[in-house]
C-alpha positions as CSV (number, residue, x, y, z in Angstrom):
1,X,51.3,47.5,-107.3
2,X,49.6,44.0,-106.4
3,X,49.9,41.3,-108.6
4,X,46.9,38.4,-108.8
5,X,48.7,35.4,-109.2
6,X,51.0,36.3,-106.0
7,X,48.1,37.2,-103.9
8,X,46.5,33.9,-105.2
9,X,49.6,32.4,-103.8
10,X,49.4,33.7,-100.5
11,X,45.9,32.6,-100.5
12,X,46.9,29.1,-101.0
13,X,49.7,29.0,-98.4
14,X,46.9,30.7,-95.7
15,X,44.9,27.8,-95.9
16,X,44.0,25.9,-92.5
17,X,46.0,29.4,-91.0
18,X,43.4,31.8,-91.2
19,X,42.1,34.5,-94.0
20,X,44.2,36.6,-95.9
21,X,44.1,40.2,-95.3
22,X,45.7,42.6,-98.4
23,X,47.0,46.1,-98.0
24,X,47.0,48.6,-101.3
25,X,50.9,48.5,-100.8
26,X,50.9,44.9,-101.2
27,X,51.8,43.7,-97.6
28,X,49.7,40.6,-96.7
29,X,48.8,39.0,-93.3
30,X,47.0,36.1,-92.3
31,X,44.3,36.6,-89.9
32,X,42.0,35.0,-87.7
33,X,38.5,34.5,-89.1
34,X,36.5,37.7,-87.7
35,X,39.8,39.8,-87.2
36,X,39.6,43.2,-88.8
37,X,42.9,44.1,-88.7
38,X,44.8,47.7,-89.7
39,X,48.4,48.6,-90.9
40,X,49.3,52.1,-89.9
41,X,45.6,52.9,-89.1
42,X,44.4,51.4,-92.9
43,X,42.3,48.8,-93.0
44,X,43.3,46.2,-95.3
45,X,41.8,46.4,-99.3
46,X,40.4,42.8,-99.0
47,X,39.9,39.6,-96.8
48,X,40.2,36.8,-98.4
49,X,38.8,33.6,-97.4
50,X,41.2,30.8,-98.5
51,X,38.9,27.4,-98.3
52,X,36.2,28.6,-100.6
53,X,38.5,30.3,-102.9
54,X,41.3,27.5,-103.5
55,X,40.4,24.4,-102.1
56,X,39.0,23.2,-105.1
57,X,41.7,23.2,-106.9
58,X,44.5,19.9,-106.1
59,X,47.2,22.0,-106.7
60,X,48.1,25.7,-106.6
61,X,49.0,25.9,-110.4
62,X,45.5,25.4,-111.1
63,X,44.5,28.4,-108.9
64,X,47.0,30.6,-110.6
65,X,45.8,30.1,-113.9
66,X,41.7,29.6,-113.4
67,X,40.1,32.7,-115.4
68,X,37.5,32.9,-112.5
69,X,39.6,33.1,-109.5
70,X,41.7,35.5,-111.3
71,X,39.3,37.9,-112.4
72,X,37.0,37.2,-109.0
73,X,40.8,38.5,-107.0
74,X,41.0,41.6,-109.4
75,X,37.4,42.6,-109.4
76,X,37.4,42.7,-105.5
77,X,40.9,44.3,-105.1
78,X,39.7,47.1,-107.6
79,X,36.1,47.6,-106.1
80,X,38.1,48.5,-102.9
81,X,40.0,51.4,-104.8
82,X,43.4,49.3,-105.3
83,X,45.4,48.2,-108.4
84,X,46.6,44.9,-109.4
85,X,47.8,43.3,-112.5
86,X,47.9,39.9,-113.7
87,X,51.8,39.1,-113.4
């Protein structure tokens, strides 16, 4: 099961290093822009671009408590067939 705020923290940490790929089993990886990684032959559920998502927040705590951002992450994961809960 994926957890929304944990993913947001990882997106925050990926700023300046690349995009964040998220798989259904909860694993994540920072990847180069444009890269489409596979893990055990499976593509990630989603690839998040950190700058447009979290750069507007001055602190990670603001990002992890923003209702719109939480909903956006959850919608993206669910539409890709994953399960996510707000932690």
